[in-house]
C-alpha positions in Angstrom: 0.0 0.0 0.0 2.9 2.4 0.5 3.4 2.6 -3.3 -0.2 3.8 -3.7 -0.5 6.1 -0.7 2.8 8.0 -1.3 3.7 10.5 -4.0 4.8 8.9 -7.2 8.0 9.9 -8.9 7.3 12.4 -11.7 8.6 10.0 -14.4 5.9 7.4 -13.5 3.1 9.9 -13.5 4.5 11.5 -16.7 4.7 8.2 -18.4 1.1 7.3 -17.5 -0.2 10.7 -18.7 1.8 10.3 -21.9 0.3 6.9 -22.6 -3.2 8.2 -22.0 -2.5 11.1 -24.4 -1.2 8.8 -27.0 -4.4 6.6 -26.7 -6.6 9.7 -27.0 -4.7 11.0 -30.0 -5.0 7.5 -31.6 -8.8 7.6 -31.1 -9.1 11.2 -32.3 -10.1 12.6 -28.9 -9.0 15.7 -27.0 -8.8 15.8 -23.2 -10.1 18.7 -21.1 -12.3 19.1 -18.1 -13.9 22.5 -18.8 -15.5 21.2 -22.0 -17.6 19.0 -19.8 -19.5 22.0 -18.5 -20.7 22.6 -22.0 -21.8 19.0 -22.2 -23.7 19.2 -18.9 -25.4 22.5 -19.9 -26.4 20.9 -23.2 -27.8 17.9 -21.4 -29.8 20.2 -19.2 -31.4 21.9 -22.2 -29.4 25.1 -22.3 -29.1 24.8 -26.1 -32.8 26.0 -26.4 -31.8 29.4 -25.0 -28.1 29.8 -25.9 -26.7 28.7 -29.3 -23.3 27.8 -27.9 -24.8 24.9 -26.0 -26.8 23.6 -29.0 -24.5 20.8 -30.1 -24.2 17.0 -30.0 -23.1 16.4 -26.4 -23.5 12.6 -26.9 -20.3 12.6 -28.9 -18.5 13.6 -25.7 -20.0 11.0 -23.4 -16.6 9.5 -22.9 -15.3 12.8 -21.5 -18.1 12.8 -18.9 -16.9 9.4 -17.8 -13.5 11.1 -17.1 -15.2 13.7 -14.8 -17.0 11.0 -12.9 -13.8 9.0 -12.6 -11.9 12.1 -11.4 -14.5 12.7 -8.7 -14.6 9.1 -7.6 -10.8 8.8 -7.7 -10.5 12.0 -5.7 -12.9 10.7 -3.1 -11.2 7.3 -2.8 -7.7 8.9 -2.7 -8.7 11.4 0.0 -10.7 9.1 2.3 -8.8 5.8 1.8 -5.4 6.3 0.4 -4.2 9.5 2.1 -1.0 9.7 4.2 -0.7 12.9 6.1 3.1 12.5 6.4 3.3 12.7 2.6 2.5 16.4 2.3 5.5 18.6 2.9 5.4 22.3 2.5 8.4 24.6 2.8 8.5 26.2 6.3 9.0 29.6 4.8 5.7 29.2 2.9 3.9 28.1 6.1 5.3 31.2 7.9 4.2 33.5 5.1 0.7 32.0 5.1 0.5 32.2 8.9 1.3 35.9 8.7 -1.8 36.3 6.4 -4.0 34.3 8.9 -4.0 31.1 6.7 -3.4 27.9 8.8 -0.9 25.3 7.7 -2.5 22.4 5.9 -1.0 19.9 8.5 -1.0 16.9 6.2 -4.0 18.0 4.1 -3.7 19.3 0.6 -5.6 22.5 1.3 -5.8 24.8 4.4 -9.1 24.8 6.3 -9.1 28.6 6.4 -9.8 28.6 2.6 -11.5 25.2 2.0 -13.1 24.1 5.3 -16.7 24.4 6.3 -16.1 27.7 8.2 -15.7 29.3 4.8 -19.5 29.5 4.7 -19.6 31.7 7.8 -17.0 34.2 6.5 -18.4 36.6 3.9 -14.9 37.7 2.9 -13.7 34.2 2.1 -17.0 33.3 0.4 -16.7 36.4 -1.8 -13.1 35.5 -2.7 -14.1 32.0 -3.7 -17.1 33.2 -5.7 -15.1 35.9 -7.5 -12.3 33.4 -8.1 -14.7 30.9 -9.5 -16.2 33.4 -11.9 -12.7 34.5 -13.1 -11.7 30.9 -13.6 -14.8 30.2 -15.6 -14.4 33.3 -17.7 -10.7 32.6 -18.2 -11.4 29.0 -19.3 -13.9 30.1 -21.8 -11.8 33.0 -23.1 -8.7 30.8 -23.4 -10.6 28.1 -25.1 -10.0 25.5 -22.4 -8.8 25.0 -18.9 -5.4 24.3 -17.5 -5.7 20.5 -17.9 -6.9 20.8 -21.5 -4.2 23.2 -22.6 -1.3 22.0 -20.4 -1.8 18.3 -21.0 -3.7 17.9 -24.2 -2.8 21.0 -26.1 0.9 20.9 -25.4 1.2 17.2 -26.2 -0.3 18.1 -29.6 2.2 20.9 -30.0 -0.5 23.6 -30.2 0.9 27.2 -30.0 -2.3 28.6 -28.5 -2.0 26.1 -25.7 1.6 27.2 -25.0 0.5 30.8 -24.8 -2.4 29.9 -22.5 -0.1 27.8 -20.2 2.4 30.7 -20.0 -0.5 33.0 -19.2 -1.7 30.6 -16.5 1.7 30.5 -14.8 2.3 34.3 -15.0 -1.2 34.9 -13.7 -0.6 32.5 -10.8 2.7 34.1 -9.9 1.2 37.6 -9.9 -1.8 36.6 -7.8 0.2 34.6 -5.3 3.0 37.2 -4.8 1.0 40.5 -5.1 -2.8 39.9 -4.9 -3.0 37.3 -2.1 -1.0 39.4 0.4 -3.3 42.4 -0.4 -6.4 40.4 0.3 -5.3 38.7 3.5 -3.2 41.4 5.2 
């Protein structure tokens, strides 16, 4: 069980992702999570009101299975295969987050201050999460896909727009984490 509960070496994960991408390319499919939102909206009948959602979502049923698998896999990994000694964060990062009032994850992947149930009692954190979600949704649509679609699928197919999007994702993440986050939490 140690092999499953501990972090895998990057080469093993990279090889598995590469094999999945080769299989998807062979079958003429493109991977991405944000495209499933379009499928779900089409299934719910949004195509009757918005032309963007009027398309054959049944051709993407396989990608909906990826979402279900990701949710089930995340649940199983979190509740049955987690090892709290496996998460190690740089002590400098923990001190910087503590100065902003964000607790150390203490073996979890995300701090309770931002992702625990107490979020619903804090209007400030709830507003941050809602605004962040809207920005991510808008950015995914504007960029023509999410980070997984561009970084995994687009780059493996050598698409220049995906390279530009991934560079934008990283630059945006650096700007927010170094300049915006301290402004919000200090």
